[in-house]
C-alpha positions in Angstrom: 0.0 0.0 0.0 1.5 3.4 -1.0 2.3 5.8 1.9 -0.1 8.7 1.3 0.9 11.9 3.2 -2.0 14.3 2.5 -5.8 13.9 2.9 -7.6 13.1 -0.3 -9.0 10.4 -2.6 -6.5 8.2 -4.3 -6.8 5.6 -7.0 -4.6 2.5 -6.9 -5.0 0.5 -10.1 -4.7 -3.2 -9.5 -5.2 -5.8 -12.2 -7.3 -8.6 -10.7 -7.5 -10.7 -13.8 -5.2 -13.7 -13.9 -3.0 -14.2 -17.0 -4.6 -16.3 -19.7 -3.6 -18.4 -22.6 -4.6 -17.3 -26.1 -4.8 -19.7 -29.0 -2.2 -19.1 -31.8 -3.5 -19.5 -35.4 -3.5 -23.2 -36.5 -3.9 -23.3 -40.3 -1.6 -20.7 -41.8 0.4 -22.3 -44.6 3.6 -20.9 -46.2 3.6 -21.7 -49.9 7.0 -21.9 -51.6 7.5 -21.8 -55.4 8.1 -19.8 -58.5 6.1 -16.8 -59.6 5.7 -14.4 -62.5 6.9 -11.5 -60.4 7.9 -10.8 -56.8 7.5 -7.1 -56.2 6.0 -4.8 -53.6 8.0 -1.6 -54.1 11.2 -2.5 -56.0 11.8 -5.1 -58.7 12.3 -8.6 -57.1 12.2 -7.2 -53.6 9.9 -10.1 -52.5 12.2 -12.9 -53.6 12.9 -15.1 -50.6 10.8 -12.8 -48.4 7.9 -14.5 -46.7 4.9 -12.3 -47.6 1.5 -12.4 -46.0 -1.6 -12.4 -48.3 -5.3 -13.0 -47.7 -6.7 -13.5 -51.1 -6.0 -14.5 -54.7 -6.2 -10.8 -55.6 -3.3 -10.0 -53.3 -1.3 -12.9 -54.7 -1.7 -11.6 -58.2 -0.9 -8.0 -57.1 2.5 -9.1 -55.6 3.4 -12.2 -57.5 1.5 -12.0 -60.9 -0.3 -14.6 -62.9 0.3 -18.1 -64.3 3.0 -19.0 -66.7 1.5 -19.3 -70.3 2.7 -22.6 -71.6 3.0 -23.6 -75.2 0.5 -26.3 -76.3 1.2 -29.2 -78.5 -1.3 -29.4 -81.4 -1.7 -32.7 -83.3 -3.7 -32.2 -86.6 -4.9 -35.0 -88.9 -3.6 -34.9 -92.4 -6.4 -35.4 -94.9 -4.1 -36.1 -97.9 -5.2 -33.2 -100.0 -3.1 -30.6 -98.3 -5.7 -30.0 -95.6 -5.4 -30.7 -92.0 -8.4 -31.3 -89.8 -9.5 -32.6 -86.4 -6.7 -30.9 -84.6 -6.3 -32.1 -81.0 -4.4 -30.6 -78.1 -1.9 -32.5 -76.1 -2.6 -32.6 -72.4 -0.8 -29.5 -70.9 2.3 -30.1 -68.8 2.6 -27.2 -66.4 6.2 -26.1 -65.6 5.0 -24.3 -62.4 2.2 -25.1 -60.0 2.2 -22.4 -57.4 -0.3 -20.0 -59.1 -2.9 -22.7 -59.6 -2.1 -24.2 -56.2 -3.1 -20.9 -54.6 -6.4 -20.9 -56.5 -7.1 -24.4 -55.1 -6.2 -23.2 -51.6 -8.6 -20.3 -51.6 -11.3 -22.4 -53.3 -11.2 -25.0 -50.5 -11.6 -22.5 -47.6 -8.1 -21.1 -47.2 -7.5 -17.6 -45.9 -4.5 -16.0 -44.4 -1.2 -17.5 -45.6 2.4 -16.7 -46.6 4.1 -16.9 -49.9 7.8 -17.3 -50.5 8.8 -16.7 -54.1 12.1 -18.4 -55.0 12.4 -16.8 -58.5 10.6 -16.0 -61.7 9.3 -18.1 -64.6 12.7 -18.3 -66.3 14.3 -21.5 -65.2 13.0 -25.0 -64.5 12.3 -25.6 -60.8 15.5 -26.4 -58.8 16.5 -26.9 -55.2 19.6 -24.8 -54.4 20.9 -21.3 -55.1 22.7 -21.1 -58.4 25.1 -18.2 -59.0 26.8 -17.8 -55.7 25.8 -16.2 -52.4 27.3 -12.8 -53.4 25.3 -12.5 -56.6 22.3 -10.2 -56.8 18.7 -11.6 -57.1 18.8 -10.6 -60.8 22.0 -12.7 -61.3 21.1 -15.7 -59.1 18.5 -18.4 -59.4 17.3 -19.6 -56.1 15.8 -22.9 -55.4 13.0 -24.5 -53.3 15.4 -25.4 -50.5 16.4 -21.7 -50.2 12.7 -20.8 -49.9 12.3 -23.4 -47.1 15.2 -21.8 -45.2 13.5 -18.4 -45.7 10.2 -19.8 -44.3 12.0 -20.8 -41.1 12.5 -17.2 -40.2 8.7 -16.5 -40.2 7.1 -17.5 -36.9 3.4 -17.5 -37.7 3.1 -20.3 -40.4 1.9 -23.7 -39.1 1.9 -25.6 -42.4 4.5 -26.0 -45.2 3.3 -26.5 -48.8 5.7 -26.9 -51.7 3.6 -28.0 -54.8 6.6 -27.8 -57.2 8.7 -30.3 -55.1 7.3 -33.0 -57.4 9.0 -31.2 -60.4 12.5 -32.0 -58.9 14.5 -35.1 -59.5 13.8 -37.9 -57.0 17.1 -37.2 -55.2 16.3 -33.4 -54.9 12.7 -34.2 -53.8 14.2 -36.5 -51.1 16.5 -33.8 -49.8 13.8 -31.2 -49.7 11.1 -33.3 -48.0 13.5 -34.5 -45.3 14.7 -30.9 -44.7 11.0 -29.8 -44.4 10.4 -32.6 -41.8 13.5 -31.6 -39.9 12.5 -27.9 -39.8 9.0 -28.9 -38.5 10.6 -30.9 -35.7 13.1 -28.2 -34.9 10.4 -25.5 -34.6 7.7 -27.7 -33.3 5.0 -25.4 -34.5 4.2 -26.6 -38.1 3.7 -29.6 -40.3 4.5 -30.3 -44.0 1.8 -31.5 -46.4 3.5 -33.8 -48.8 2.6 -34.6 -52.4 3.5 -38.1 -53.4 6.3 -38.2 -56.1 4.8 -39.2 -59.5 1.4 -38.9 -57.9 -0.3 -38.3 -61.2 0.2 -42.0 -62.1 -1.1 -45.3 -60.9 1.8 -46.4 -58.6 2.7 -50.0 -57.9 3.5 -51.2 -54.4 7.2 -51.0 -55.2 6.8 -47.4 -56.4 4.9 -46.5 -53.3 7.6 -48.1 -51.2 10.2 -46.0 -53.1 8.2 -42.9 -52.1 8.3 -44.0 -48.4 12.0 -44.3 -48.6 12.4 -40.8 -50.0 10.8 -39.4 -46.9 13.4 -40.9 -44.6 12.8 -42.2 -41.1 13.0 -39.2 -38.9 10.4 -36.7 -37.6 7.6 -38.6 -39.3 4.8 -37.2 -37.1 5.4 -33.8 -38.6 4.4 -34.8 -42.1 1.3 -36.0 -43.9 1.3 -37.4 -47.5 -1.7 -37.4 -49.9 -2.2 -39.4 -53.1 -3.1 -39.1 -56.0 -3.1 -35.9 -57.9 -6.4 -34.3 -58.7 -8.1 -33.3 -61.9 -9.4 -29.8 -61.2 -12.0 -27.5 -62.8 -9.2 -25.0 -63.5 -8.4 -24.4 -67.1 -5.1 -24.1 -68.9 -4.4 -20.4 -69.6 -4.2 -21.1 -73.4 -7.1 -23.6 -73.7 -10.4 -23.3 -72.0 -11.3 -26.9 -72.6 -8.2 -28.4 -71.0 -8.5 -29.2 -67.3 -5.4 -28.9 -65.1 -4.1 -31.8 -63.0 -2.4 -30.6 -59.9 -0.8 -32.0 -56.7 -3.4 -32.1 -53.9 -1.4 -30.4 -51.1 -2.7 -26.9 -51.6 -6.4 -28.0 -51.7 -5.7 -30.1 -48.6 -4.3 -27.0 -46.9 -7.5 -25.2 -47.7 -9.5 -28.0 -46.1 -7.3 -27.8 -43.0 -8.1 -24.1 -42.7 -11.8 -24.6 -43.2 -12.0 -27.5 -40.8 -10.2 -25.6 -38.1 -12.4 -22.6 -38.5 -15.7 -24.6 -38.5 -14.9 -27.4 -36.0 -11.5 -26.9 -34.4 -8.0 -28.2 -35.0 -8.8 -31.4 -33.0 -11.3 -32.5 -35.7 -9.6 -34.7 -38.3 -9.5 -32.9 -41.7 -11.0 -35.8 -43.6 -14.3 -37.1 -45.0 -14.4 -33.6 -46.6 -15.3 -33.0 -50.3 -12.7 -31.1 -52.3 -14.0 -28.0 -54.2 -13.1 -27.3 -57.8 -12.1 -30.9 -58.3 -13.6 -33.2 -61.0 -12.0 -36.4 -59.9 -8.8 -38.0 -58.6 -6.2 -38.7 -61.2 -6.1 -42.4 -60.1 -9.1 -44.4 -58.9 -8.5 -46.0 -55.5 -10.7 -48.7 -54.1 -10.8 -50.1 -50.6 -8.1 -52.7 -51.2 -5.7 -50.2 -52.7 -6.3 -47.8 -49.8 -5.5 -50.6 -47.3 -2.0 -50.7 -48.9 -1.7 -46.9 -48.6 -3.1 -46.6 -45.1 -1.0 -49.2 -43.3 2.5 -50.2 -44.3 3.7 -53.0 -41.9 7.4 -52.4 -42.7 7.8 -48.6 -42.4 4.5 -47.5 -41.0 4.5 -44.5 -43.4 0.8 -43.9 -44.1 -0.4 -42.2 -47.2 -3.8 -40.5 -47.1 -6.0 -41.4 -50.0 -8.1 -39.0 -52.1 -11.1 -41.0 -53.4 -14.3 -40.4 -55.4 -17.6 -41.5 -54.0 -20.9 -41.6 -55.8 -23.1 -38.8 -54.8 -20.4 -37.3 -52.5 -17.7 -36.1 -54.9 -14.0 -36.3 -54.3 -13.2 -36.7 -50.6 -10.0 -36.7 -48.5 -10.3 -40.3 -47.1 -7.4 -40.4 -44.7 -6.2 -38.5 -41.6 -2.8 -40.0 -40.7 0.7 -38.6 -40.4 3.7 -40.5 -41.8 4.1 -42.0 -38.3 1.5 -44.7 -39.0 3.0 -47.2 -36.6 3.1 -44.7 -33.7 0.1 -45.0 -31.4 0.8 -41.5 -30.0 1.4 -39.5 -33.1 -0.5 -41.5 -35.8 -3.2 -38.9 -36.6 -2.9 -35.4 -38.2 -5.4 -33.9 -35.7 -3.4 -35.2 -32.7 -0.1 -33.8 -34.0 -1.7 -30.4 -34.9 -3.6 -30.0 -31.7 -0.5 -30.8 -29.7 1.3 -28.1 -31.7 -1.5 -25.7 -30.8 -1.3 -26.5 -27.1 2.5 -26.3 -26.9 2.8 -23.1 -28.9 -0.1 -21.3 -27.3 1.1 -22.1 -23.7 4.7 -21.2 -24.6 3.8 -17.8 -26.0 1.3 -17.0 -23.3 3.6 -17.8 -20.4 6.4 -15.5 -21.3 5.4 -13.3 -18.3 6.9 -16.0 -16.1 10.5 -15.1 -17.1 12.2 -13.2 -14.3 9.2 -13.6 -12.0 10.1 -14.7 -8.4 10.5 -18.5 -8.4 8.1 -19.0 -5.5 4.8 -20.6 -4.8 2.7 -17.6 -5.8 4.2 -17.7 -9.3 3.7 -21.5 -9.6 0.1 -21.2 -8.6 -0.6 -18.4 -11.1 1.1 -20.4 -13.9 -0.7 -23.6 -13.0 -4.1 -21.8 -12.8 -3.6 -20.1 -16.1 -3.0 -23.4 -17.9 -5.7 -25.2 -16.0 -8.3 -22.6 -17.1 -7.1 -22.9 -20.7 -7.5 -26.7 -20.6 -10.9 -26.5 -19.0 -12.0 -24.3 -21.9 -10.7 -26.8 -24.4 -12.4 -29.7 -22.6 -15.7 -27.8 -22.7 -15.2 -27.2 -26.4 -15.0 -30.9 -26.9 -11.2 -31.0 -27.7 -10.3 -33.4 -24.8 -11.6 -36.8 -23.8 -13.2 -37.6 -20.4 -16.5 -37.0 -18.7 -14.8 -35.0 -16.0 -11.9 -32.5 -15.8 -9.9 -35.0 -13.8 -10.2 -37.5 -16.7 -9.3 -34.9 -19.3 -6.0 -33.4 -18.1 -3.7 -32.7 -15.2 -1.2 -29.9 -14.5 1.5 -30.1 -11.9 4.0 -27.4 -10.9 5.7 -27.0 -7.5 8.5 -27.8 -5.2 8.5 -31.6 -4.4 6.2 -32.2 -7.4 8.1 -31.1 -10.4 11.0 -29.2 -9.0 13.8 -29.7 -6.5 15.6 -27.1 -4.4 18.4 -27.2 -6.9 16.0 -26.3 -9.8 14.9 -23.2 -7.9 18.5 -22.2 -7.2 19.3 -22.5 -10.9 16.2 -20.5 -11.9 14.1 -23.2 -13.4 10.4 -23.6 -13.2 9.3 -27.1 -14.3 5.7 -27.7 -15.2 4.2 -31.1 -16.2 0.9 -31.3 -18.2 -1.0 -34.4 -19.4 -4.0 -34.3 -21.7 -6.3 -36.9 -23.0 -6.4 -36.2 -26.7 -9.2 -37.2 -29.1 -8.5 -39.8 -31.8 -10.5 -40.1 -35.0 -12.8 -43.1 -35.3 -11.3 -44.6 -38.4 -12.9 -48.0 -38.1 -16.5 -48.4 -37.2 -17.9 -51.8 -36.6 -21.7 -52.3 -36.9 -23.0 -55.6 -35.6 -26.4 -56.7 -37.0 -28.2 -59.7 -35.6 -31.2 -61.3 -37.4 -33.7 -63.4 -35.5 -35.5 -65.9 -37.7 -39.1 -66.5 -37.0 -39.6 -70.0 -35.7 -42.5 -72.1 -36.9 
């Protein structure tokens, strides 16, 4: 209490509200790829600079439009000097990013980041060409350089690199493993992976080759989707030619819409993809069984399937860690990321606070209130708070006297996370009428 020395009325402001945890955004992808331009104020000033956008209009404003590709025309020679029945070869896009952004916004995407690694001048590559001292006009950057740039941006929670499938298999392997490593290092994002050669019907051996390309580390931070999708988007030079694209950007849009409508703890599956005509490859139940569960590596691949009357659906919700009971599902991994990142950022006030019981009680209460809210929202299992989570923090519980002397506060938290119900068994019994 201040020592007042003169008669009068005094106001002593005292904040009675305890600190609280605020959710961080959960579905903000960073897209990495090549663009027509990369300019806000000066020429090429957005190359390798993560740039926030909220619409396709903003993308075109800063990064331009699609690459206009040449089409192969195959006329039929009539023998009299005339050619008729000209047909167009199926377009083979050199760059996917522009159309990938269209699919992201069409499927419910909103705020995101874009990292342009260069202009439509060279074939997609992985590393910087031209030397580190060269200017952006003299150098050609690669998708790996864009991934490194994305690491510097704190807000993204998803990594999407549609043009990774344009690389050689060795370059694709390097890039995907680097993306998984970055996700593990930062622990606040996942990478959505397009299967290499996903526009084709792949044999079991080819699927196994894909699984080997992803490596064996940090698998819970990635989710793979197959096959490519035939979209309603048209080739810039031919209105009757539909584009086939990797599915990662459309999937990222579904993540964003699902988080917004249901919560990050809801599996982003059994959802129809917008602006999609059909999957490039037809997958039946037997084929999906081989994708979903691989007994050797456990690297699950989520299927995109067509169902009569329902359209094209995402029909899988697993991370690459298919054999891991703890981190098998995309929703579990992403909800854990949400909890960890939200609590970490909301508890910065603890730094330099007195390491005493009052601080421990405030910290524990802040996190307990947050988890109660999540339980009431349906994000945690259990019919009671005691079944849903626990939070411990204190001397003799999570800390020793030596911890206090060394300035450490240790907090332990356990949560009962929801798992998707992948397999539903319905038992039907028939009772025959006896004579």
